[in-house]
RODO-2510 file (C-alpha; in nm, 4 decimals, decimal comma):
residues 291
     n   res          X          Y          Z
     1     x    10,5964    13,2829     9,2649
     2     x    10,3932    13,0910     9,5219
     3     x    10,0941    13,1080     9,2877
     4     x    10,2913    12,9523     9,0023
     5     x    10,4217    12,6747     9,2269
     6     x    10,0757    12,5982     9,3647
     7     x     9,9300    12,5969     9,0134
     8     x    10,1930    12,3479     8,9028
     9     x    10,1328    12,1196     9,2030
    10     x     9,7611    12,1246     9,1365
    11     x     9,8288    11,9632     8,7991
    12     x     9,9535    11,6427     8,9638
    13     x     9,5949    11,5230     8,9914
    14     x     9,5619    11,5489     8,6084
    15     x     9,8297    11,2858     8,5530
    16     x     9,6891    10,9322     8,5347
    17     x     9,7551    10,7221     8,8382
    18     x     9,9582    10,4048     8,8244
    19     x     9,7667    10,1185     8,6533
    20     x     9,6125     9,8792     8,9021
    21     x     9,8375     9,5963     8,7875
    22     x    10,1449     9,7942     8,8988
    23     x     9,9887     9,8648     9,2393
    24     x     9,8982     9,5003     9,2860
    25     x    10,2456     9,3863     9,1795
    26     x    10,4047     9,6175     9,4373
    27     x    10,1823     9,4683     9,7057
    28     x    10,2765     9,1144     9,5983
    29     x    10,6490     9,1988     9,5920
    30     x    10,6398     9,3239     9,9517
    31     x    10,5573     8,9651    10,0527
    32     x    10,8748     8,7501    10,0798
    33     x    10,6585     8,4382    10,0349
    34     x    10,4892     8,5604     9,7167
    35     x    10,3030     8,2941     9,5258
    36     x    10,4222     8,2893     9,1642
    37     x    10,0915     8,1403     9,0408
    38     x     9,8943     8,4284     9,1954
    39     x    10,1435     8,6853     9,0651
    40     x    10,1159     8,5387     8,7142
    41     x     9,7371     8,5587     8,7267
    42     x     9,7534     8,9305     8,8133
    43     x     9,9606     8,9930     8,4992
    44     x     9,7612     8,7555     8,2773
    45     x     9,4454     8,9525     8,3566
    46     x     9,5792     9,2016     8,0999
    47     x     9,6362     9,0126     7,7673
    48     x     9,8227     9,3051     7,6080
    49     x    10,0596     9,3308     7,9035
    50     x    10,1135     8,9566     7,8989
    51     x    10,2053     8,9595     7,5304
    52     x    10,4465     9,2522     7,5724
    53     x    10,5995     9,0956     7,8827
    54     x    10,6692     8,7653     7,7072
    55     x    10,8137     8,9472     7,4066
    56     x    11,0457     9,1455     7,6306
    57     x    11,1457     8,8415     7,8359
    58     x    11,2556     8,6745     7,5074
    59     x    11,4415     8,9790     7,3833
    60     x    11,8190     8,9781     7,3201
    61     x    11,8686     9,1955     7,6286
    62     x    11,8099     8,8977     7,8600
    63     x    11,9858     8,6486     7,6367
    64     x    11,7871     8,3333     7,7154
    65     x    11,8653     8,0474     7,4742
    66     x    11,5326     7,8696     7,5351
    67     x    11,2063     8,0494     7,4599
    68     x    11,0015     8,1638     7,7613
    69     x    10,6389     8,0673     7,6928
    70     x    10,4451     8,1582     8,0050
    71     x    10,4270     8,4462     8,2538
    72     x    10,5083     8,2114     8,5416
    73     x    10,8179     8,0890     8,3616
    74     x    10,9226     8,4538     8,3010
    75     x    10,8807     8,5266     8,6716
    76     x    11,0800     8,2142     8,7677
    77     x    11,3667     8,2908     8,5311
    78     x    11,3909     8,6704     8,5635
    79     x    11,2791     8,7167     8,9214
    80     x    10,9975     8,9217     9,0686
    81     x    11,1918     9,2488     9,0858
    82     x    11,2829     9,2400     8,7143
    83     x    10,9247     9,1531     8,6238
    84     x    10,8057     9,4572     8,8154
    85     x    11,0607     9,6756     8,6323
    86     x    10,9355     9,5477     8,2971
    87     x    10,5703     9,6052     8,3850
    88     x    10,6539     9,9525     8,5135
    89     x    10,8329    10,0396     8,1890
    90     x    10,5267     9,9412     7,9874
    91     x    10,2935    10,1305     8,2213
    92     x    10,4738    10,4663     8,2116
    93     x    10,5685    10,4490     7,8437
    94     x    10,2466    10,6199     7,7169
    95     x    10,3200    10,9269     7,9328
    96     x    10,6952    10,9488     7,8703
    97     x    10,6873    10,8903     7,4945
    98     x    10,5047    11,2176     7,4298
    99     x    10,6876    11,5361     7,3224
   100     x    10,7905    11,7423     7,6262
   101     x    10,7313    12,1018     7,5078
   102     x    10,8862    12,2906     7,7968
   103     x    11,2174    12,1126     7,7371
   104     x    11,2292    12,1065     7,3537
   105     x    11,2171    11,7288     7,3579
   106     x    11,0744    11,5561     7,0554
   107     x    10,8463    11,2541     7,0813
   108     x    11,0371    10,9720     7,2466
   109     x    11,3274    11,1875     7,3715
   110     x    11,2429    11,1694     7,7403
   111     x    11,1499    10,8008     7,7033
   112     x    11,4916    10,7277     7,5580
   113     x    11,6683    10,9180     7,8334
   114     x    11,4576    10,7440     8,1009
   115     x    11,5369    10,3941     7,9734
   116     x    11,9021    10,4827     7,9238
   117     x    11,9340    10,6176     8,2803
   118     x    11,7616    10,3065     8,4226
   119     x    11,9970    10,0751     8,2349
   120     x    12,2983    10,2931     8,3252
   121     x    12,2139    10,3015     8,6978
   122     x    12,1631     9,9255     8,6972
   123     x    12,4973     9,8659     8,5226
   124     x    12,6779    10,1185     8,7424
   125     x    12,5591     9,9402     9,0600
   126     x    12,6893     9,6124     8,9238
   127     x    13,0206     9,7581     8,8054
   128     x    13,0808     9,9266     9,1394
   129     x    12,9703     9,6118     9,3297
   130     x    12,6881     9,7859     9,5133
   131     x    12,4331     9,5291     9,6076
   132     x    12,2007     9,7202     9,8410
   133     x    12,0175     9,9367     9,5855
   134     x    11,7201     9,7164     9,4860
   135     x    11,5117    10,0061     9,3518
   136     x    11,7866    10,1453     9,1278
   137     x    11,6286    10,0604     8,7926
   138     x    11,2926    10,2022     8,8990
   139     x    11,4577    10,5176     9,0301
   140     x    11,6495    10,5679     8,7072
   141     x    11,3396    10,5149     8,4931
   142     x    11,1282    10,7657     8,6887
   143     x    11,3815    11,0309     8,7937
   144     x    11,2679    11,2842     8,5306
   145     x    10,8916    11,2398     8,5596
   146     x    10,8744    11,5978     8,6768
   147     x    10,9410    11,6981     8,3198
   148     x    10,6203    11,5272     8,2193
   149     x    10,4366    11,7372     8,4733
   150     x    10,6057    12,0699     8,3886
   151     x    10,6530    12,0270     8,0161
   152     x    10,3342    11,8446     7,9173
   153     x    10,0610    11,9091     8,1737
   154     x    10,1706    12,2658     8,2554
   155     x    10,3520    12,3525     7,9305
   156     x    10,5783    12,6006     8,0999
   157     x    10,7178    12,8983     7,9150
   158     x    11,0824    12,8018     7,9199
   159     x    11,2249    13,1244     7,7707
   160     x    11,2691    13,3026     8,1094
   161     x    11,4374    12,9876     8,2413
   162     x    11,6750    12,9670     7,9425
   163     x    11,7506    13,3359     7,9798
   164     x    11,8506    13,2907     8,3435
   165     x    12,0740    12,9950     8,2502
   166     x    12,2420    13,2032     7,9837
   167     x    12,2816    13,5296     8,1840
   168     x    12,3089    13,4056     8,5369
   169     x    12,5358    13,0995     8,5048
   170     x    12,2682    12,8869     8,6771
   171     x    12,2034    12,5227     8,6139
   172     x    11,8705    12,4498     8,4423
   173     x    11,7070    12,3202     8,7592
   174     x    11,8251    12,6258     8,9592
   175     x    11,6721    12,8490     8,6944
   176     x    11,3467    12,6497     8,7049
   177     x    11,3220    12,7072     9,0780
   178     x    11,3982    13,0773     9,0429
   179     x    11,1241    13,1281     8,7807
   180     x    10,8596    12,8738     8,8905
   181     x    10,9265    12,8206     9,2565
   182     x    10,9829    12,4515     9,1885
   183     x    11,2144    12,2421     8,9692
   184     x    11,1424    11,9271     8,7769
   185     x    11,3182    11,7169     9,0408
   186     x    11,0833    11,8280     9,3217
   187     x    10,7856    11,7965     9,0848
   188     x    10,8897    11,4382     9,0147
   189     x    10,9081    11,3616     9,3836
   190     x    10,5591    11,5007     9,4447
   191     x    10,4214    11,2895     9,1605
   192     x    10,5998    10,9658     9,2633
   193     x    10,4909    11,0125     9,6241
   194     x    10,1321    11,0537     9,4982
   195     x    10,1788    10,7236     9,3160
   196     x    10,2802    10,5661     9,6489
   197     x    10,6198    10,4529     9,5218
   198     x    10,9014    10,3562     9,7609
   199     x    11,0605    10,6387     9,9607
   200     x    11,4088    10,5911     9,8130
   201     x    11,2683    10,6162     9,4563
   202     x    11,0991    10,9444     9,5576
   203     x    11,4186    11,0737     9,7211
   204     x    11,6329    10,9744     9,4198
   205     x    11,4109    11,1826     9,1950
   206     x    11,4001    11,4718     9,4420
   207     x    11,7767    11,5098     9,4873
   208     x    11,9292    11,3751     9,1695
   209     x    12,0612    11,7188     9,0739
   210     x    12,1582    11,8108     9,4354
   211     x    12,3041    11,4896     9,5889
   212     x    12,4573    11,6829     9,8830
   213     x    12,1096    11,7620    10,0109
   214     x    11,9878    11,4026    10,0169
   215     x    11,9173    11,2264    10,3468
   216     x    12,2048    11,0059    10,4582
   217     x    12,0091    10,6854    10,4214
   218     x    11,9311    10,7653    10,0559
   219     x    12,2773    10,9009     9,9683
   220     x    12,3905    10,6001     9,7657
   221     x    12,0872    10,5681     9,5413
   222     x    12,0853    10,9451     9,4859
   223     x    12,4547    10,9468     9,3932
   224     x    12,3956    10,6562     9,1512
   225     x    12,1053    10,8282     8,9791
   226     x    12,3019    11,1553     8,9546
   227     x    12,5967    10,9684     8,7996
   228     x    12,3749    10,7744     8,5610
   229     x    12,1985    11,0945     8,4547
   230     x    12,5277    11,2694     8,3887
   231     x    12,6664    10,9762     8,1891
   232     x    12,3509    10,9617     7,9739
   233     x    12,3625    11,3391     7,9174
   234     x    12,7272    11,3026     7,8062
   235     x    12,6190    11,0187     7,5780
   236     x    12,3506    11,2337     7,4191
   237     x    12,0670    10,9987     7,5031
   238     x    11,7354    11,1765     7,4938
   239     x    11,8383    11,5214     7,6114
   240     x    11,6578    11,8490     7,5356
   241     x    11,7982    12,1997     7,5566
   242     x    11,8157    12,1556     7,9353
   243     x    12,0581    11,8635     7,9182
   244     x    12,3927    12,0441     7,8814
   245     x    12,2962    12,2948     8,1524
   246     x    12,3209    12,0805     8,4640
   247     x    12,6069    12,0959     8,7112
   248     x    12,8060    11,7781     8,7733
   249     x    12,8541    11,6957     9,1405
   250     x    13,2114    11,5816     9,1856
   251     x    13,1573    11,4733     9,5447
   252     x    12,8818    11,2304     9,4419
   253     x    13,0997    11,0749     9,1685
   254     x    13,3896    11,0519     9,4175
   255     x    13,1802    10,8834     9,6826
   256     x    13,0831    10,6163     9,4281
   257     x    13,4449    10,5644     9,3226
   258     x    13,3488    10,6263     8,9603
   259     x    13,6523    10,6110     8,7282
   260     x    13,6902    10,6895     8,3596
   261     x    13,7355    10,3149     8,2897
   262     x    13,4112    10,2221     8,4693
   263     x    13,2242    10,5035     8,2917
   264     x    13,3521    10,3814     7,9545
   265     x    13,2453    10,0233     8,0279
   266     x    12,9037    10,1308     8,1509
   267     x    12,8546    10,3658     7,8539
   268     x    12,9196    10,0737     7,6193
   269     x    12,6731     9,8540     7,8158
   270     x    12,4057    10,1259     7,7861
   271     x    12,4681    10,1556     7,4114
   272     x    12,4300     9,7787     7,3716
   273     x    12,1244     9,7647     7,5981
   274     x    11,9466    10,0391     7,4081
   275     x    12,0203     9,8652     7,0793
   276     x    11,8788     9,5374     7,2129
   277     x    11,5658     9,7055     7,3435
   278     x    11,5030     9,9642     7,0753
   279     x    11,2354     9,7737     6,8873
   280     x    11,0590     9,6638     7,2040
   281     x    11,0487    10,0148     7,3524
   282     x    11,0262    10,2111     7,0236
   283     x    11,3522    10,3881     7,0982
   284     x    11,4472    10,6211     6,8146
   285     x    11,8059    10,6065     6,6913
   286     x    12,0193    10,9003     6,7931
   287     x    12,3832    10,9835     6,7288
   288     x    12,5643    11,0020     7,0615
   289     x    12,7311    11,3337     7,1452
   290     x    13,1063    11,3281     7,0965
   291     x    13,2991    11,2932     7,4218
***
């Protein structure tokens, strides 16, 4: 068991590090007096990124009536945090768009779930009037990166895991831990920590299936990512065979004050958001699972 766990963790170094532009942007964003001209120059150093960023900034999702023509204008209108989220999306897309063999996810499945969870977490925070969760979109986008490690770089044999889920009434992540000595949530945390991402983003990934074990100062963001993940699983957005086999944490949903009405409104917002972004992010159409 320990050997399997150590072999898995050794694969972290095989996953490409965050592009330098993302690292530089994080450094800039930690400065409250960030210079928009310097920030724009960092992005404009990559012509492909610049083109994609302007295309996204002008997408229906953001609803601007006047065309955004420059990176600096995009930063001014959308804000530095939103720009970072957009650049992060484009940077992780090549990894997350691949098929995830250990979870029976076709090409684009995990990408769709990641984008849906990010949008859902963002919309949930707004609907519930929670204004102290700045990293929520980033945490939603990256919460399942452990599946990239386990399913793509390790290519786990998932049959023993599925067997435990079926026979032992375990959730999928509990079965992962029993078979491998690690689950995809912990694997994600190890990877995100190696990428030097904010602590709350790491903790959100680590505990999104076990909110009760999260540190108190990360409880809210963990609860939000858990709720967003559950809503997107119910909606059928980018789930593999593991999706239906996770346990819902009622205490986390209760702490948030999540109601059926809020969930319905947020689900609709995610549906609309995915539709508006589907061409930009190459999101394949899927038929949502019946509620």
